[in-house]
C-alpha positions as CSV (number, residue, x, y, z in Angstrom):
1,M,-8.4,-144.1,-8.2
2,K,-8.1,-140.4,-9.5
3,T,-10.4,-140.9,-12.5
4,L,-13.0,-142.7,-10.0
5,L,-12.9,-139.6,-7.7
6,I,-13.3,-137.2,-10.5
7,S,-16.1,-139.1,-12.0
8,G,-17.9,-139.4,-8.6
9,F,-17.5,-135.7,-8.3
10,I,-19.0,-134.9,-11.7
11,A,-21.8,-137.2,-11.2
12,A,-22.7,-135.7,-7.7
13,T,-22.5,-132.2,-9.3
14,C,-24.8,-133.2,-12.1
15,L,-27.2,-134.5,-9.5
16,I,-27.1,-131.3,-7.6
17,S,-27.7,-129.3,-10.5
18,T,-30.8,-131.1,-11.6
19,E,-32.3,-130.6,-8.2
20,T,-31.5,-127.1,-8.2
21,F,-33.3,-126.6,-11.6
22,A,-36.2,-129.1,-11.0
23,G,-38.1,-126.5,-9.0
24,G,-37.1,-123.5,-11.0
25,P,-38.9,-120.4,-11.9
26,L,-42.2,-120.9,-13.9
27,T,-43.6,-118.2,-16.2
28,R,-47.0,-117.1,-15.3
29,C,-48.8,-114.7,-17.4
30,G,-52.3,-113.1,-16.8
31,W,-54.1,-110.4,-14.9
32,V,-51.9,-108.6,-12.4
33,S,-54.3,-106.7,-10.0
34,N,-53.8,-104.4,-7.1
35,P,-57.6,-103.7,-6.2
36,T,-56.8,-102.1,-2.8
37,P,-53.6,-101.0,-1.0
38,G,-51.1,-103.8,-0.1
39,N,-53.1,-106.5,-2.0
40,W,-51.8,-108.0,-5.2
41,Y,-52.9,-111.0,-7.1
42,L,-52.2,-112.6,-10.5
43,S,-55.0,-114.4,-12.2
44,D,-53.9,-116.9,-14.9
45,G,-55.2,-120.1,-16.4
46,D,-54.5,-122.1,-13.1
47,G,-56.4,-119.8,-10.8
48,D,-55.8,-116.7,-8.6
49,W,-52.5,-116.3,-7.0
50,T,-51.7,-114.3,-4.1
51,L,-48.6,-112.1,-4.1
52,A,-49.3,-109.9,-1.2
53,T,-52.1,-109.0,1.3
54,E,-52.6,-106.0,3.5
55,G,-51.5,-106.6,7.0
56,S,-49.8,-109.8,6.3
57,D,-45.9,-110.3,6.4
58,E,-46.3,-113.3,3.7
59,E,-45.3,-111.0,0.9
60,A,-43.6,-112.6,-2.2
61,V,-39.9,-111.8,-2.3
62,G,-39.1,-109.6,-5.3
63,M,-42.3,-107.5,-5.4
64,D,-40.4,-104.4,-6.1
65,L,-39.6,-106.0,-9.6
66,I,-43.4,-105.4,-10.5
67,G,-43.0,-101.7,-10.1
68,D,-45.8,-99.2,-11.0
69,I,-48.4,-101.2,-13.1
70,S,-50.0,-97.8,-13.8
71,A,-47.4,-96.4,-15.8
72,G,-48.1,-99.0,-18.6
73,D,-51.3,-100.2,-20.1
74,Y,-53.8,-100.2,-17.0
75,V,-57.2,-100.2,-16.0
76,A,-58.1,-98.1,-12.8
77,T,-60.8,-99.6,-10.8
78,N,-60.7,-98.1,-7.4
79,G,-58.8,-94.8,-7.4
80,A,-55.3,-95.5,-7.7
81,H,-55.7,-99.1,-7.9
82,G,-56.4,-101.4,-10.7
83,Y,-55.3,-104.1,-13.0
84,A,-53.0,-104.9,-15.8
85,C,-51.7,-107.6,-18.1
86,G,-48.2,-109.2,-17.6
87,C,-46.0,-112.1,-17.5
88,M,-43.5,-113.0,-14.4
89,Q,-40.9,-115.7,-13.6
90,V,-41.9,-116.7,-10.2
91,R,-41.6,-119.7,-7.7
92,D,-45.0,-120.6,-6.5
93,D,-46.9,-123.1,-4.0
94,P,-49.7,-124.6,-5.6
95,S,-51.1,-126.1,-2.4
96,S,-51.7,-122.4,-1.1
97,M,-51.9,-120.7,-4.4
98,R,-49.3,-118.3,-3.3
99,I,-46.4,-116.7,-5.2
100,L,-43.6,-117.0,-3.1
101,E,-40.9,-115.3,-5.2
102,V,-40.8,-112.9,-8.4
103,F,-37.8,-113.2,-10.4
104,S,-38.9,-110.9,-13.3
105,F,-42.0,-109.1,-14.5
106,R,-43.0,-107.8,-18.0
107,Q,-46.1,-105.8,-18.3
108,S,-48.0,-106.5,-21.7
109,R,-50.9,-104.7,-23.4
110,I,-54.3,-105.0,-21.8
111,S,-55.5,-106.6,-25.2
112,K,-53.2,-109.7,-24.8
113,C,-54.9,-110.8,-21.7
114,A,-58.2,-109.7,-23.0
115,R,-57.9,-112.3,-26.0
116,D,-56.7,-115.1,-24.1
117,P,-59.5,-117.7,-23.5
118,N,-57.8,-119.4,-20.8
119,L,-57.9,-116.3,-18.6
120,P,-61.0,-115.4,-16.3
121,S,-62.4,-111.8,-16.7
122,P,-60.5,-109.3,-14.8
123,N,-63.6,-107.8,-13.1
């Protein structure tokens, strides 16, 4: 009986673990843009993802992990605003094209995104 209970517990734990990781973070790479104050987007091969919009309280959790993209390889397009190339681990909602949570961010050279044939033009 003890063995049966332990086996049941292990099976349940494995099932819970599978569900936890089934919808885990995805890596998305592409153009990270901040065209105007409070507006942040990621454009990758799947489309344009919204991270934050000015005046909305639907900002992705973990936006602070992105940091100051102008400190790295960056293109200014509107005063202090512009775009960069980068990869982030995220949880997203494909039905609304929103990034819900950012787990990590790594900025790359502009040339990396510019050479990627799957990415749209950043302009």
